[in-house]
C-alpha positions as CSV (number, residue, x, y, z in Angstrom):
1,M,9.5,-43.7,26.5
2,K,7.4,-40.5,26.9
3,K,4.1,-40.7,25.0
4,I,1.0,-39.0,26.3
5,Y,-2.4,-38.6,24.8
6,L,-4.5,-36.3,27.0
7,F,-8.2,-35.6,26.6
8,G,-9.7,-33.3,29.2
9,L,-9.7,-29.9,30.7
10,I,-6.2,-28.3,30.9
11,G,-6.7,-24.7,31.7
12,S,-8.5,-22.3,29.4
13,F,-8.0,-21.0,25.9
14,S,-11.7,-20.3,26.4
15,A,-14.1,-21.5,29.0
16,G,-14.8,-25.2,28.6
17,S,-11.9,-25.8,26.3
18,I,-10.5,-29.3,25.7
19,A,-7.0,-30.2,24.6
20,Q,-5.3,-33.0,22.8
21,T,-1.6,-33.5,23.3
22,M,1.2,-35.7,22.2
23,N,4.8,-35.8,23.6
24,E,7.2,-38.2,22.1
25,N,11.0,-38.6,22.6
26,F,11.4,-42.1,21.2
27,D,13.7,-43.3,24.1
28,G,11.5,-46.2,25.2
29,Y,11.5,-48.0,21.9
30,T,13.9,-50.6,20.5
31,V,16.5,-49.2,18.1
32,G,15.5,-50.4,14.6
33,S,11.8,-50.7,15.4
34,Y,9.2,-48.9,13.3
35,M,7.1,-46.1,14.8
36,G,4.0,-47.3,13.0
37,N,4.3,-50.5,14.9
38,N,5.4,-48.9,18.2
39,S,2.6,-46.4,18.5
40,G,-1.0,-46.0,17.5
41,G,-0.4,-42.4,17.0
42,W,1.9,-42.9,14.1
43,T,1.1,-44.3,10.6
44,T,2.1,-43.8,7.0
45,W,0.5,-42.1,3.9
46,S,-0.8,-45.5,2.6
47,G,-1.6,-46.8,6.1
48,T,1.0,-49.6,5.8
49,T,3.3,-49.6,8.8
50,G,6.6,-51.5,9.5
51,G,8.1,-51.2,6.0
52,A,9.9,-48.9,3.7
53,E,7.3,-46.2,4.1
54,D,7.7,-46.2,7.9
55,V,10.4,-44.6,9.9
56,Q,12.8,-46.5,12.3
57,V,14.1,-45.5,15.7
58,T,17.8,-44.8,15.7
59,A,20.5,-44.2,18.4
60,A,22.9,-42.6,15.8
61,N,22.0,-39.1,17.0
62,A,19.6,-37.6,19.6
63,F,18.9,-34.3,21.2
64,S,17.8,-35.8,24.5
65,G,18.2,-39.3,25.8
66,S,19.5,-41.8,23.4
67,N,17.0,-42.2,20.6
68,S,15.5,-40.2,17.7
69,I,14.0,-41.0,14.3
70,Y,15.8,-40.5,11.0
71,F,14.4,-39.7,7.5
72,V,16.5,-40.0,4.4
73,G,15.8,-39.6,0.7
74,S,17.9,-39.2,-2.5
75,T,15.6,-38.8,-5.4
76,S,13.7,-35.8,-6.8
77,G,10.4,-37.5,-6.0
78,G,11.4,-38.0,-2.4
79,G,10.6,-41.0,-0.1
80,P,10.1,-43.9,0.1
81,Q,9.5,-42.9,3.8
82,D,6.2,-41.1,4.2
83,V,5.1,-40.9,7.8
84,V,1.8,-39.4,9.0
85,V,0.9,-38.3,12.6
86,P,-2.8,-37.5,12.9
87,F,-3.7,-34.7,15.3
88,G,-6.9,-36.4,16.5
89,G,-9.3,-34.4,14.3
90,A,-9.5,-31.5,11.8
91,Y,-9.1,-28.2,13.6
92,N,-10.1,-24.7,12.4
93,T,-10.6,-23.0,15.7
94,G,-8.6,-22.8,18.9
95,Q,-4.9,-22.7,19.6
96,F,-2.5,-25.3,18.1
97,L,1.2,-25.6,19.1
98,F,3.6,-27.9,17.3
99,E,7.2,-28.2,18.3
100,T,10.1,-30.6,17.5
101,K,13.8,-30.7,17.7
102,I,15.4,-31.2,14.3
103,F,18.9,-31.9,13.0
104,V,19.3,-31.5,9.3
105,V,22.4,-33.3,8.0
106,S,25.1,-31.2,6.3
107,G,24.5,-31.0,2.5
108,K,21.0,-32.4,2.8
109,G,17.5,-31.0,3.3
110,A,14.2,-31.7,5.2
111,Y,10.5,-31.4,4.6
112,F,7.1,-31.8,6.2
113,N,3.6,-30.6,5.6
114,F,0.4,-30.1,7.5
115,Q,-2.7,-31.8,5.9
116,G,-5.9,-29.8,6.3
117,N,-8.4,-32.7,6.3
118,T,-8.5,-36.1,8.1
119,T,-8.6,-37.6,4.6
120,L,-5.1,-37.3,3.3
121,G,-4.3,-35.7,-0.1
122,Q,-7.2,-33.3,-0.1
123,V,-5.8,-30.1,1.4
124,W,-2.1,-29.2,1.9
125,S,-2.4,-26.5,4.6
126,L,1.3,-25.8,5.1
127,N,4.6,-26.8,3.5
128,C,7.9,-26.5,5.3
129,Q,11.1,-27.1,3.3
130,M,14.6,-26.8,4.7
131,V,17.0,-26.6,1.8
132,Q,20.6,-27.8,2.1
133,T,21.8,-24.2,1.9
134,G,20.2,-23.3,5.2
135,D,17.2,-21.6,3.7
136,L,13.8,-22.4,5.2
137,I,10.6,-21.7,3.2
138,L,7.2,-22.0,4.9
139,D,4.2,-21.6,2.6
140,D,0.5,-22.3,2.3
141,G,0.7,-23.3,-1.4
142,S,-1.2,-20.1,-2.4
143,G,1.5,-17.5,-2.4
144,N,1.7,-16.7,1.3
145,F,5.1,-17.6,2.7
146,I,7.8,-17.0,5.3
147,Q,11.4,-17.3,4.1
148,T,14.2,-17.4,6.7
149,T,17.2,-19.5,7.6
150,Y,17.9,-22.4,10.0
151,P,21.1,-23.8,11.5
152,T,22.4,-26.8,9.6
153,A,24.2,-29.8,11.1
154,T,23.1,-29.0,14.6
155,W,20.0,-29.5,16.7
156,F,17.5,-26.7,16.8
157,T,13.9,-26.1,18.0
158,L,11.3,-25.6,15.3
159,T,8.0,-24.2,16.7
160,L,4.7,-23.4,15.0
161,D,2.4,-21.5,17.3
162,I,-1.0,-21.2,15.5
163,N,-4.0,-19.2,16.5
164,L,-6.7,-20.7,14.3
165,N,-9.3,-18.1,15.4
166,S,-7.3,-15.1,14.2
167,N,-5.5,-17.1,11.5
168,E,-2.0,-16.3,12.7
169,W,0.6,-19.1,12.0
170,E,3.8,-18.0,13.7
171,L,7.2,-19.7,13.0
172,L,9.9,-19.7,15.7
173,I,13.4,-21.0,15.4
174,D,15.0,-21.6,18.8
175,G,12.3,-19.5,20.4
176,V,12.9,-16.5,18.1
177,S,10.0,-15.5,15.8
178,Q,10.6,-15.7,12.1
179,G,7.3,-14.2,11.0
180,V,3.6,-14.7,11.0
181,L,1.7,-16.2,8.1
182,Q,-2.0,-15.7,7.4
183,N,-3.0,-19.0,5.9
184,T,-5.3,-19.4,2.9
185,N,-6.1,-22.9,4.3
186,N,-6.7,-22.1,8.0
187,Q,-7.1,-25.7,9.2
188,L,-5.0,-28.7,10.0
189,A,-5.5,-32.4,10.8
190,S,-2.1,-34.2,10.6
191,I,1.6,-33.8,9.8
192,D,3.1,-35.6,6.9
193,I,6.9,-36.1,7.2
194,F,8.5,-36.8,3.9
195,P,12.2,-36.8,2.9
196,V,12.3,-34.7,-0.2
197,N,14.5,-31.7,-1.2
198,S,13.8,-30.9,-4.8
199,A,12.2,-27.4,-4.8
200,N,13.6,-24.0,-4.1
201,G,17.2,-24.9,-5.1
202,G,17.2,-28.3,-3.4
203,N,19.8,-30.9,-4.4
204,N,17.4,-33.9,-4.1
205,L,19.3,-35.1,-1.0
206,S,17.3,-35.3,2.2
207,G,18.5,-36.4,5.6
208,F,17.2,-35.3,9.0
209,Y,16.6,-36.4,12.6
210,L,13.6,-35.6,14.8
211,D,13.5,-35.7,18.6
212,D,11.2,-34.4,21.4
213,F,8.2,-34.3,19.0
214,T,5.1,-32.6,20.5
215,F,1.8,-31.0,19.6
216,N,-1.1,-29.6,21.6
217,H,-4.5,-28.4,20.5
218,T,-6.7,-26.3,22.8
219,A,-10.3,-26.1,21.7
220,Y,-12.4,-22.9,21.6
221,A,-15.9,-22.5,23.1
222,L,-17.9,-20.2,20.8
223,P,-19.7,-17.2,22.5
224,A,-23.1,-16.2,21.4
225,L,-22.0,-13.3,19.1
226,N,-18.5,-13.0,17.8
227,G,-17.1,-11.7,14.5
228,A,-13.4,-12.2,13.9
229,V,-11.0,-10.7,11.3
230,T,-9.0,-13.7,9.9
231,A,-7.3,-12.2,6.9
232,I,-6.3,-8.9,5.2
233,N,-6.0,-9.4,1.5
234,N,-4.7,-7.6,-1.6
235,V,-2.4,-5.3,0.2
236,T,0.8,-6.4,-1.4
237,G,2.4,-4.8,-4.4
238,V,4.8,-2.1,-5.4
239,A,5.0,1.4,-3.9
240,G,3.0,3.9,-5.8
241,I,0.0,1.8,-6.9
242,N,-3.5,1.9,-5.5
243,V,-5.0,-1.3,-4.3
244,Q,-8.5,-2.3,-3.2
245,P,-8.0,-4.1,0.1
246,G,-10.0,-7.2,1.0
247,V,-10.8,-8.5,4.5
248,T,-12.0,-12.0,5.5
249,I,-14.5,-12.1,8.3
250,R,-15.4,-15.2,10.2
251,N,-18.4,-15.9,12.5
252,L,-16.8,-17.4,15.6
253,G,-20.1,-17.2,17.5
254,T,-23.3,-19.2,17.6
255,T,-25.5,-16.4,16.3
256,D,-25.8,-15.5,12.6
257,I,-24.1,-12.3,11.6
258,N,-26.2,-10.0,9.4
259,S,-24.3,-6.7,9.4
260,F,-21.1,-5.1,10.6
261,D,-18.6,-2.4,9.9
262,I,-15.0,-3.0,8.8
263,T,-12.3,-0.4,9.0
264,I,-8.8,-0.4,7.5
265,D,-6.1,2.0,8.8
266,Y,-2.9,2.4,6.8
267,N,-0.3,5.2,6.6
268,G,-2.5,7.6,8.6
269,N,-5.5,7.0,6.3
270,Q,-8.7,5.2,7.1
271,I,-11.3,3.6,4.9
272,V,-14.6,2.0,6.1
273,E,-16.9,-0.5,4.5
274,N,-20.5,-0.9,6.0
275,V,-21.8,-4.4,5.3
276,T,-25.5,-5.2,5.6
277,G,-28.0,-7.7,4.3
278,V,-25.8,-10.7,4.7
279,T,-26.2,-14.0,6.6
280,I,-23.0,-15.4,7.9
281,A,-23.7,-18.7,9.8
282,S,-21.6,-20.0,12.7
283,L,-18.0,-20.8,11.6
284,E,-18.6,-19.5,8.0
285,T,-16.4,-16.9,6.4
286,Y,-17.3,-13.8,4.4
287,D,-15.0,-11.9,2.1
288,V,-15.3,-8.1,2.0
289,S,-13.9,-6.2,-1.0
290,F,-13.4,-2.5,-0.2
291,T,-15.0,0.1,-2.5
292,N,-12.2,2.6,-1.8
293,T,-8.5,2.1,-2.3
294,I,-5.3,2.7,-0.4
295,S,-2.1,4.0,-1.9
296,L,0.9,1.8,-1.1
297,V,4.0,3.7,0.1
298,A,7.6,2.6,0.6
299,G,8.6,1.4,4.0
300,S,7.4,-1.2,6.6
301,L,4.0,-0.1,7.9
302,P,1.0,-1.8,9.6
303,V,-2.3,-2.4,7.9
304,V,-4.9,-2.7,10.7
305,A,-8.4,-4.1,10.1
306,T,-11.1,-3.8,12.7
307,I,-14.6,-5.2,12.8
308,S,-17.3,-3.4,14.8
309,N,-21.0,-2.7,15.2
310,I,-21.9,-6.4,14.6
311,N,-25.6,-6.8,14.1
312,S,-25.9,-3.1,15.0
313,G,-25.1,-4.1,18.6
314,G,-21.6,-2.6,19.0
315,S,-19.0,-5.0,20.5
316,D,-19.2,-8.8,20.4
317,G,-18.5,-11.6,22.9
318,D,-14.7,-11.9,22.3
319,A,-12.8,-8.7,21.6
320,T,-9.5,-10.5,21.2
321,D,-10.2,-11.4,17.5
322,D,-11.8,-8.1,16.4
323,V,-8.5,-6.5,15.2
324,K,-6.0,-8.0,12.9
325,T,-2.7,-6.4,11.9
326,V,-0.3,-7.3,9.1
327,M,2.9,-5.6,8.3
328,I,3.5,-4.7,4.7
329,D,6.7,-3.3,3.1
330,P,5.8,-2.6,-0.6
331,V,8.4,-3.3,-3.1
332,V,10.0,-0.2,-4.6
333,P,10.3,-0.9,-8.4
334,A,13.5,-0.3,-10.2
335,T,13.2,2.8,-12.5
336,G,12.1,1.9,-16.0
337,K,11.6,-1.8,-15.2
338,V,8.8,-3.8,-16.9
339,V,8.4,-7.5,-16.1
340,V,7.2,-10.0,-18.8
341,A,5.0,-13.1,-18.2
342,E,4.9,-15.6,-21.0
343,E,2.1,-18.1,-20.3
344,G,1.8,-21.5,-22.0
345,T,-1.9,-22.1,-22.4
346,G,-4.5,-23.7,-24.7
347,T,-8.2,-23.9,-25.1
348,W,-7.9,-27.7,-24.7
349,C,-6.3,-27.3,-21.3
350,Q,-8.8,-27.8,-18.5
351,W,-6.7,-25.9,-15.9
352,C,-5.7,-23.0,-18.1
353,P,-8.6,-20.8,-16.9
354,R,-6.4,-20.4,-13.9
355,G,-3.7,-18.8,-16.1
356,A,-6.2,-16.4,-17.7
357,V,-7.5,-15.3,-14.3
358,Y,-4.0,-14.6,-12.8
359,M,-2.7,-12.9,-15.9
360,D,-5.7,-10.6,-15.9
361,M,-5.3,-10.0,-12.2
362,M,-1.6,-9.0,-12.6
363,T,-2.5,-6.8,-15.7
364,Q,-5.1,-4.9,-13.7
365,K,-3.0,-4.6,-10.5
366,Y,0.3,-3.6,-12.0
367,P,-0.4,-1.4,-15.1
368,G,2.8,0.0,-16.6
369,F,4.9,-2.6,-14.7
370,F,3.6,-5.9,-16.1
371,A,3.6,-7.2,-19.8
372,P,1.4,-10.2,-20.3
373,I,1.8,-12.6,-23.2
374,A,-0.4,-15.7,-23.7
375,V,1.3,-18.2,-25.9
376,H,-1.3,-20.7,-27.1
377,N,-0.7,-24.3,-27.9
378,G,-2.8,-26.6,-30.0
379,D,-5.7,-24.3,-30.7
380,P,-6.7,-21.7,-33.4
381,M,-4.6,-18.9,-31.7
382,T,-1.3,-20.9,-31.8
383,N,1.8,-19.2,-33.3
384,D,3.8,-22.3,-34.1
385,A,7.3,-20.9,-33.6
386,Y,6.5,-19.1,-30.3
387,D,4.6,-22.2,-29.0
388,A,7.5,-24.5,-29.9
389,A,10.0,-22.3,-28.0
390,I,7.8,-22.0,-24.9
391,G,6.9,-25.7,-25.0
392,A,10.6,-26.6,-24.8
393,L,10.9,-24.7,-21.5
394,I,7.8,-25.9,-19.6
395,T,6.6,-29.3,-18.4
396,G,2.9,-28.7,-18.4
397,Y,0.0,-26.3,-19.0
398,P,-0.6,-23.7,-17.7
399,T,2.9,-22.6,-16.8
400,V,4.3,-19.1,-16.8
401,L,7.8,-17.9,-17.5
402,V,8.4,-14.7,-15.6
403,D,11.3,-12.9,-17.5
404,R,12.1,-16.3,-18.8
405,L,13.2,-17.7,-15.5
406,P,12.1,-21.3,-14.6
407,G,8.4,-21.9,-15.1
408,V,5.9,-21.4,-12.3
409,D,2.2,-22.0,-11.8
410,P,0.1,-19.0,-12.7
411,S,-0.9,-18.6,-9.0
412,A,2.8,-17.8,-8.3
413,I,3.2,-15.0,-10.9
414,E,3.1,-12.3,-8.3
415,A,5.9,-13.6,-6.1
416,D,8.2,-13.9,-9.1
417,F,7.1,-10.5,-10.4
418,L,7.9,-8.8,-7.1
419,D,11.4,-10.5,-7.2
420,R,12.0,-9.2,-10.7
421,I,10.5,-5.7,-10.5
422,V,13.3,-4.5,-8.2
423,V,16.1,-5.5,-10.5
424,A,17.6,-2.5,-12.3
425,P,17.5,-3.0,-16.1
426,K,20.4,-2.4,-18.3
427,A,18.4,-0.3,-20.6
428,F,15.0,1.5,-20.8
429,L,13.0,0.5,-23.9
430,E,10.8,2.9,-25.8
431,I,8.4,1.8,-28.6
432,G,7.3,3.9,-31.6
433,A,5.4,2.7,-34.6
434,Q,3.7,3.7,-37.8
435,Y,0.9,1.7,-39.4
436,N,-0.4,1.7,-43.0
437,S,-4.0,0.6,-42.9
438,T,-4.0,0.2,-46.7
439,T,-1.1,-2.2,-47.0
440,G,-1.3,-3.6,-43.5
441,L,2.4,-2.8,-42.9
442,L,3.2,-2.2,-39.2
443,E,6.7,-0.7,-38.7
444,V,7.9,-0.8,-35.1
445,E,10.9,1.1,-33.7
446,V,12.4,0.0,-30.4
447,S,15.0,2.2,-28.8
448,A,17.2,1.0,-26.0
449,D,18.5,3.7,-23.8
450,F,21.3,2.1,-21.9
451,Q,21.6,2.9,-18.2
452,S,24.7,0.8,-17.7
453,A,27.4,-0.6,-19.9
454,I,27.0,-4.0,-21.4
455,S,29.1,-6.5,-23.3
456,G,28.1,-9.8,-24.8
457,N,25.2,-11.0,-26.9
458,Y,22.3,-8.8,-25.7
459,R,19.4,-8.9,-28.2
460,L,16.1,-7.3,-28.9
461,A,12.9,-9.0,-29.9
462,C,9.4,-7.7,-30.6
463,V,6.1,-9.4,-29.7
464,V,2.6,-8.4,-30.9
465,T,-0.3,-9.4,-28.8
466,E,-4.1,-9.0,-29.2
467,D,-6.9,-8.6,-26.7
468,D,-10.6,-9.4,-27.0
469,V,-10.0,-12.3,-29.4
470,T,-13.0,-14.4,-30.3
471,G,-13.8,-17.2,-32.7
472,T,-16.4,-19.8,-33.6
473,G,-16.1,-23.6,-33.6
474,S,-15.1,-26.2,-31.1
475,G,-11.5,-25.2,-31.1
476,W,-12.4,-21.9,-29.5
477,S,-14.3,-23.4,-26.6
478,Q,-12.3,-23.4,-23.4
479,S,-12.0,-26.6,-21.4
480,N,-12.8,-25.8,-17.8
481,A,-12.0,-28.0,-14.8
482,Y,-13.5,-25.4,-12.5
483,A,-17.0,-25.9,-13.8
484,G,-19.5,-26.6,-10.9
485,G,-17.2,-25.3,-8.2
486,G,-15.7,-28.6,-7.2
487,S,-12.2,-27.3,-7.8
488,G,-12.8,-24.1,-6.0
489,E,-13.5,-20.5,-7.1
490,M,-11.6,-19.3,-10.1
491,G,-12.6,-15.8,-11.3
492,G,-16.1,-16.9,-12.3
493,Y,-15.1,-19.9,-14.3
494,E,-16.7,-22.0,-11.5
495,L,-20.0,-20.6,-12.7
496,L,-19.4,-21.6,-16.4
497,P,-19.9,-25.0,-18.0
498,N,-17.2,-27.4,-19.2
499,P,-16.3,-26.6,-21.9
500,V,-17.1,-22.9,-22.0
501,P,-18.7,-22.4,-25.4
502,A,-16.8,-20.3,-27.9
503,A,-19.6,-17.8,-27.9
504,Q,-18.9,-17.0,-24.2
505,M,-15.1,-16.8,-24.5
506,V,-13.0,-13.7,-25.0
507,Y,-9.2,-14.3,-25.0
508,D,-6.7,-11.6,-24.0
509,H,-2.9,-11.1,-24.4
510,V,-2.8,-13.6,-27.3
511,A,0.7,-13.8,-28.8
512,R,0.3,-13.2,-32.5
513,I,4.0,-13.0,-33.6
514,I,7.5,-12.7,-32.2
515,L,10.2,-11.1,-34.3
516,P,12.7,-12.1,-35.5
517,G,12.3,-15.2,-33.2
518,F,12.3,-16.4,-29.6
519,A,16.0,-15.7,-29.2
520,G,15.8,-12.2,-30.5
521,Q,17.7,-10.3,-33.2
522,P,21.3,-11.6,-33.5
523,N,23.9,-8.9,-33.1
524,S,21.4,-6.3,-32.0
525,F,24.1,-4.2,-30.5
526,P,27.9,-3.7,-30.8
527,S,30.1,-6.0,-28.8
528,S,30.3,-3.4,-26.1
529,V,27.9,-0.5,-25.3
530,A,28.6,2.3,-22.9
531,A,26.1,3.8,-20.4
532,G,24.2,6.7,-22.0
533,E,24.2,5.2,-25.6
534,I,20.9,4.8,-27.4
535,H,20.5,2.1,-30.0
536,T,17.5,1.6,-32.2
537,I,16.2,-1.3,-34.2
538,N,13.1,-1.6,-36.4
539,F,10.8,-4.5,-36.9
540,N,8.3,-4.8,-39.8
541,I,5.1,-6.8,-39.6
542,D,2.5,-7.5,-42.2
543,V,-0.7,-7.4,-40.2
544,P,-3.4,-9.9,-41.4
545,S,-6.9,-8.5,-41.9
546,T,-8.1,-10.9,-39.2
547,W,-6.2,-9.0,-36.4
548,D,-8.1,-6.1,-34.8
549,T,-5.6,-3.2,-34.8
550,N,-7.7,-1.5,-32.1
551,Q,-6.7,-4.3,-29.7
552,L,-3.1,-4.8,-30.6
553,N,-0.2,-4.3,-28.1
554,I,3.5,-4.2,-28.7
555,V,6.0,-5.8,-26.3
556,A,9.7,-5.1,-26.8
557,L,12.1,-7.6,-25.1
558,L,15.7,-7.0,-24.1
559,L,17.3,-10.4,-23.8
560,D,20.6,-10.9,-21.9
561,P,23.3,-13.3,-23.0
562,S,21.7,-16.2,-21.1
563,G,18.4,-15.7,-22.9
564,D,16.6,-14.3,-19.8
565,I,14.6,-11.0,-20.2
566,D,16.5,-8.1,-18.7
567,N,13.7,-5.5,-19.4
568,A,10.7,-4.9,-21.6
569,G,8.7,-2.1,-23.1
570,F,4.9,-2.2,-23.5
571,A,2.6,0.0,-25.5
572,T,-0.8,-0.3,-27.2
573,L,-0.5,0.2,-31.0
574,S,-2.2,3.6,-30.7
575,D,0.3,4.7,-28.0
576,A,3.2,3.4,-30.1
577,V,2.0,5.4,-33.1
578,A,1.6,8.5,-31.0
579,N,5.3,8.0,-29.9
580,G,6.3,8.5,-33.5
581,F,8.6,6.5,-35.9
582,N,11.8,7.3,-37.8
583,D,11.8,5.9,-41.3
584,A,14.0,2.9,-41.9
585,E,15.9,4.6,-44.7
586,T,17.2,7.3,-42.4
587,E,17.2,5.9,-38.9
588,V,16.4,2.2,-38.8
589,G,19.7,0.9,-37.4
590,M,20.6,0.2,-33.8
591,D,23.3,2.7,-34.0
592,E,23.5,5.8,-36.1
593,L,26.1,5.7,-38.9
594,A,28.1,8.9,-39.6
595,A,26.1,11.6,-41.4
596,D,27.4,10.5,-44.8
597,N,26.7,6.8,-44.2
598,T,23.2,6.3,-45.4
599,L,21.6,2.9,-46.0
600,R,19.2,2.3,-48.9
601,I,18.0,-0.8,-50.7
602,Y,16.4,-0.7,-54.1
603,P,14.3,-1.8,-55.8
604,N,12.1,-2.8,-52.9
605,P,10.0,-4.9,-53.4
606,A,12.5,-6.8,-55.5
607,A,12.1,-9.7,-58.0
608,D,15.4,-10.9,-59.4
609,Y,17.9,-8.6,-57.8
610,A,18.3,-5.7,-55.3
611,S,21.1,-3.3,-54.5
612,I,22.2,-2.1,-51.1
613,A,23.6,1.4,-51.1
614,V,25.8,1.7,-47.9
615,G,27.1,5.2,-48.5
616,Q,30.5,6.6,-47.9
617,V,32.9,4.1,-46.2
618,E,36.4,5.0,-44.9
619,N,38.5,1.9,-44.8
620,E,36.1,-0.1,-42.7
621,T,35.0,-3.8,-42.7
622,V,31.6,-4.3,-44.3
623,I,29.5,-7.4,-43.4
624,V,26.0,-8.1,-44.8
625,R,23.7,-10.6,-43.3
626,I,20.2,-11.6,-44.5
627,F,17.6,-13.1,-42.1
628,D,14.2,-14.5,-42.9
629,I,11.1,-13.4,-41.0
630,N,11.7,-16.1,-38.3
631,G,15.2,-14.8,-37.6
632,R,17.1,-17.6,-39.4
633,L,20.3,-16.5,-41.1
634,I,19.9,-17.0,-44.8
635,T,23.3,-15.7,-46.0
636,E,26.3,-13.8,-44.7
637,K,29.2,-12.2,-46.6
638,N,32.2,-10.3,-45.2
639,Y,33.4,-7.9,-47.9
640,G,36.6,-7.0,-46.0
641,E,37.8,-3.4,-45.7
642,L,36.1,-1.1,-48.2
643,E,36.5,2.6,-49.1
644,G,34.3,5.1,-51.0
645,E,30.7,5.1,-52.0
646,I,29.6,1.4,-51.7
647,V,26.8,-0.3,-53.5
648,L,26.5,-4.1,-53.0
649,P,24.3,-6.5,-55.1
650,V,21.8,-9.0,-53.7
651,N,20.7,-11.9,-55.8
652,T,17.0,-12.3,-54.9
653,A,16.1,-14.6,-57.8
654,L,16.8,-17.6,-55.7
655,M,15.0,-16.3,-52.6
656,N,11.4,-17.3,-51.7
657,S,8.8,-14.6,-51.7
658,G,8.5,-12.9,-48.3
659,V,9.9,-10.4,-45.9
660,Y,13.7,-10.4,-45.1
661,L,15.8,-8.4,-42.7
662,I,19.0,-6.9,-44.1
663,Q,21.7,-6.2,-41.5
664,V,24.7,-4.2,-42.5
665,N,27.7,-3.8,-40.3
666,V,30.2,-1.0,-41.1
667,G,33.0,-1.4,-38.6
668,E,31.4,-1.4,-35.2
669,Q,28.3,0.4,-36.5
670,Q,25.2,-1.4,-37.6
671,K,21.9,-0.7,-39.5
672,N,18.9,-2.9,-40.4
673,T,16.4,-2.5,-43.0
674,R,13.6,-4.5,-44.6
675,L,13.6,-6.2,-48.0
676,V,10.4,-7.6,-49.6
677,V,11.0,-10.3,-52.3
678,E,8.0,-10.8,-54.7
């Protein structure tokens, strides 16, 4: 057995530093014995040792000597093993080194996390998942991550070398750096080893051995005056946008910090923020938001933040933490790409303020690239059809579907957005409109300019959203779990009561309608479309007087055959009107018919009957389909091959009053128009 706890002087991370160390190779223990019973340094999440939650010593596989420990799980929930090794305290300064040999069984995965507080379950500082595919994802639960690979079915060395002063968490595999993470939760108190493999494409099978398990913490003695740069924030995004950087400063001295200068260097440009009139006590942090912006450019470049002139005295007592560098490589967006976020939310949902905050953040940060849609559930803003479709795809609120991929927490929108914005779309979408303020009829034209050929069931849909929505009554009050600040900061909601009264709430991105339905317009395009073709479809919306047309936005969706969103278009109503509109009687279809093939329906509105004038047809198959306002097929008739000037009857006497979509296919060409039944 090799097990050492060492308290005392072991060299110097800083003068007077003290270290705590564990080294464990499991060789001195009896095979089959439980580590919680063998060692006071090992326990379980519940504190119960020697049972199913504990881990046993095994001789089945070892890196050195004869023994190791083995974790195994086969359910999506993980466990039942759940082993905890406390580090001897909660650390947020000094140097921490964790290292272990690990063997992940072929076809299985592995997982552990660092707990931030000595009380378990309060702060997950770090998650490390090894998927059965050989992918390794290290993340802090707040969107900061390192993604790399690890060798499967063989022993390798996993190292985390952590400078808590500068907030640099470096991951090494077999001694080779895989990247450095700046952690939102820059503290740690224990490791929790848990056999689970259900996220990031995991197959729910977990099996891994650990050997030569070590950690070491070297404490830090605070100098009198020391300001440290611990994080550089808000420097991610897409090339071409301007961002306002933020920097987190920490007082790693014993003297209060009242003023300082902070400088950011990027791409040959420098911006400076002079901070005065503050009081940053020892070990406290302070977030600086720069007044000026930096413009992100393509390519991997450093962002360097430097603190200086602390308390007007120039340099401080430890220059090693005055400068922080992060490498950024802004994403280059695919030409014409717009990413859609459909958020399941509700005024009754106490955590949904998080969704509102992150949706607004993304809207402000990525104008022109991001289309937000807030789909409400169980409150006065609910659109039943849209809500039902979203509800079938998510497991809780708030959840966001980014381009209709699997749902994520709102805090993870940006990561999914950056993944999707680089995917070249099949078509660019342009939105035009005309609005009759007297009748309330909004006619929307969506043109799809295909950049590559397609085949299969691609479809178009049209969403109308509204900003600055308000109302009165309890249903408009927002439930707020962030009230009082106990759940952390959340865009100002921590300063508001629970619930937030309706009079104080303004809702944005509210989904008012989706046409013809969640799955889009059936047969929006011919069975195959060549690159360079432009196809157009019109949508007609009767705008209620309760909607504020000055706050309406139009989102066009191009859905691929799987139902995911390939691309989108986004325009305010005023911008869409400025783009123009082609009248439905002359250019409402998704493909232009020959010049002598005009489509007209009359009378419109209709009472007992209507006629569809197709125009001149030359021995082509004619099919007529009628859909209701929700996109449900009401009737379909194939007239076979026709020739000449064609007029087809429609019996509207048996149809309910409302708006219907008439779709006419002549051969491979198609047109749509609107029919109103009185």
